[in-house]
Each structure stands twice: as C-alpha cells, then as structure tokens.
FILO-751340 format. One record per residue (C-alpha): chain; x, y, z; residue in one letter. Coordinates in steps of 0.25 Angstrom, whole numbers, plus 5000, padded with zeros to 4 digits. Layout:
  chain    c1    c2    c3  res
      A     X     Y     Z    a
...
//
This chain:
  chain    c1    c2    c3  res
      A  5541  5319  5282    m
      A  5526  5318  5284    a
      A  5527  5304  5286    q
      A  5538  5306  5296    l
      A  5529  5315  5304    a
      A  5517  5305  5304    q
      A  5526  5294  5307    k
      A  5531  5302  5320    v
      A  5516  5305  5323    m
      A  5513  5290  5322    l
      A  5525  5286  5331    d
      A  5521  5298  5341    r
      A  5506  5291  5341    r
      A  5511  5276  5343    a
      A  5520  5281  5355    s
      A  5510  5290  5363    s
      A  5502  5283  5373    i
      A  5491  5292  5372    w
      A  5488  5286  5357    t
      A  5483  5274  5365    k
      A  5476  5281  5377    i
      A  5471  5293  5370    h
      A  5460  5285  5362    p
      A  5455  5277  5375    l
      A  5450  5291  5380    f
      A  5445  5296  5367    a
      A  5438  5283  5365    l
      A  5433  5283  5379    g
      A  5428  5297  5377    q
      A  5420  5293  5365    l
      A  5414  5281  5371    l
      A  5411  5289  5384    a
      A  5404  5300  5375    f
      A  5395  5289  5367    v
      A  5391  5284  5382    v
      A  5389  5298  5385    s
      A  5380  5301  5373    i
      A  5372  5289  5376    g
      A  5370  5294  5390    c
      A  5366  5308  5384    l
      A  5357  5301  5376    v
      A  5350  5293  5388    a
      A  5349  5306  5397    y
      A  5342  5313  5385    f
      A  5332  5301  5385    m
      A  5330  5302  5400    g
      A  5337  5288  5402    a
      A  5349  5293  5411    v
      A  5351  5304  5420    p
      A  5361  5315  5417    f
      A  5372  5310  5426    h
      A  5374  5298  5418    v
      A  5376  5308  5406    v
      A  5386  5316  5415    h
      A  5394  5304  5419    v
      A  5396  5299  5404    s
      A  5402  5314  5402    v
      A  5411  5314  5413    l
      A  5417  5300  5408    v
      A  5417  5306  5393    k
      A  5424  5319  5399    i
      A  5434  5310  5407    g
      A  5438  5303  5395    l
      A  5439  5316  5386    m
      A  5449  5321  5397    v
      A  5457  5308  5395    g
      A  5455  5310  5380    a
      A  5460  5324  5380    v
      A  5472  5321  5390    l
      A  5477  5310  5382    t
      A  5475  5315  5367    g
      A  5484  5328  5373    s
      A  5493  5318  5376    f
      A  5493  5311  5364    w
      A  5493  5323  5355    e
      A  5507  5328  5362    h
      A  5513  5315  5361    d
      A  5510  5314  5346    i
      A  5509  5330  5342    y
      A  5516  5337  5353    g
      A  5505  5345  5357    y
      A  5496  5343  5370    w
      A  5484  5349  5363    w
      A  5480  5354  5349    f
      A  5490  5347  5340    a
      A  5488  5351  5326    p
      A  5483  5338  5322    d
      A  5473  5337  5332    f
      A  5469  5351  5333    m
      A  5454  5349  5329    l
      A  5453  5338  5339    e
      A  5460  5345  5351    d
      A  5451  5357  5348    v
      A  5438  5349  5347    m
      A  5442  5340  5360    t
      A  5445  5353  5367    l
      A  5430  5357  5363    i
      A  5424  5345  5368    v
      A  5432  5346  5381    f
      A  5428  5360  5384    i
      A  5413  5355  5381    m
      A  5414  5343  5390    q
      A  5420  5353  5401    v
      A  5408  5362  5399    s
      A  5399  5351  5401    y
      A  5405  5349  5415    l
      A  5405  5363  5418    f
      A  5390  5364  5415    v
      A  5388  5352  5423    v
      A  5395  5357  5434    a
      A  5389  5372  5434    l
      A  5376  5368  5429    h
      A  5372  5354  5432    p
      A  5357  5357  5432    g
      A  5357  5363  5418    n
      A  5356  5351  5410    m
      A  5352  5357  5398    t
      A  5366  5365  5398    a
      A  5373  5351  5402    i
      A  5367  5343  5391    v
      A  5370  5353  5382    l
      A  5385  5355  5384    i
      A  5386  5341  5384    l
      A  5379  5339  5370    c
      A  5388  5349  5365    l
      A  5401  5343  5371    a
      A  5397  5330  5366    y
      A  5394  5336  5352    t
      A  5408  5342  5352    v
      A  5415  5328  5357    y
      A  5407  5322  5345    l
      A  5412  5332  5334    a
      A  5426  5329  5341    n
      A  5425  5314  5339    v
      A  5420  5315  5325    a
      A  5432  5325  5319    q
      A  5441  5315  5327    y
      A  5435  5303  5319    i
      A  5434  5311  5306    h
      A  5450  5315  5308    k
      A  5453  5301  5312    t
      A  5446  5297  5299    q
      A  5454  5307  5290    r
      A  5467  5302  5296    a
      A  5464  5288  5293    k
      A  5461  5291  5279    q
      A  5473  5299  5277    a
      A  5481  5288  5282    a
      A  5474  5277  5273    a
      A  5476  5287  5260    l
      A  5491  5289  5266    e
      A  5493  5273  5266    t
      A  5487  5274  5252    l
      A  5497  5283  5246    k
      A  5509  5276  5252    r
      A  5504  5262  5246    a
      A  5502  5268  5233    a
//
C-alpha cells in the first residue's frame, strides 16, 4: 500500500509543470541571495552605496514571490494543499517567516528610509532566517536521498 502511495506521488510530481518551474525560482532566489550578501558585505566595507544592496534585495524578494507562488501550485498538484501540506509543514512555516521578514524590510525602508540601523538590522535578520530555511531544506533533501538509497538496498537484498 505504501509503495502504491509513493508511486502516485512520483507520478504527480512527474506530471506537474511546477516540478520544472519552481526550482528555477528557488535557485534564482538562492543566487540572488548570494549576490545580495556580497553587496551587503561591500556596503559594510564602504565599497557600494546602500541603494545597490536595496536593488539586490528587491530582486531576491521578486524571486521569492515567484518561488512561493510556484511552490504553492506545486504543493497543490502533488498533495492537494495550496499551503501547509503535512509533508512540507516545516518548509512552509519557515518560508512564511522569511516572507514576513522580507515584507518587514520593505515596510521599514518605506516608513523609515533614513534609519539605516533598523533597515540593515531587519535585512540581516531576514537573511539569517532565509539561510536557516535553506539549511533545513538541504538537510531534509539529504535525509530523503539517504532513505531512498536505503530502500533501494533493502529491495535488492
């Protein structure tokens, strides 16, 4: 029975267009994050003005919105949930926190554009949470690969 359910999930993943599109946004967001971190470090070193960092953050946020939307469509195709499918609860909660932090950054920039301490602080907090989200996703992916390899070994034995 469990093998049938697994096959159904794999078939759903294979047939969903979002299986191909979502990773583009997720990887794009990760790349934008790396570039943005470089811009932030350059800002701290006095090498670039903050508007360069801000543009990199806006690109990352745009890609995050794309990742959230396509991830939601993917989750619906596979699990029947638009958000918070049991298999992706932790990822969705972490993503929601990251999203809230990114929106908070935008509010601080809009409402207190001269308060660089608050702007940089909320950005650093948002990026720390994003990094934790990436780390837990990588950890979950590695565990799934190990479990699949173990299952393959069990079937071969």
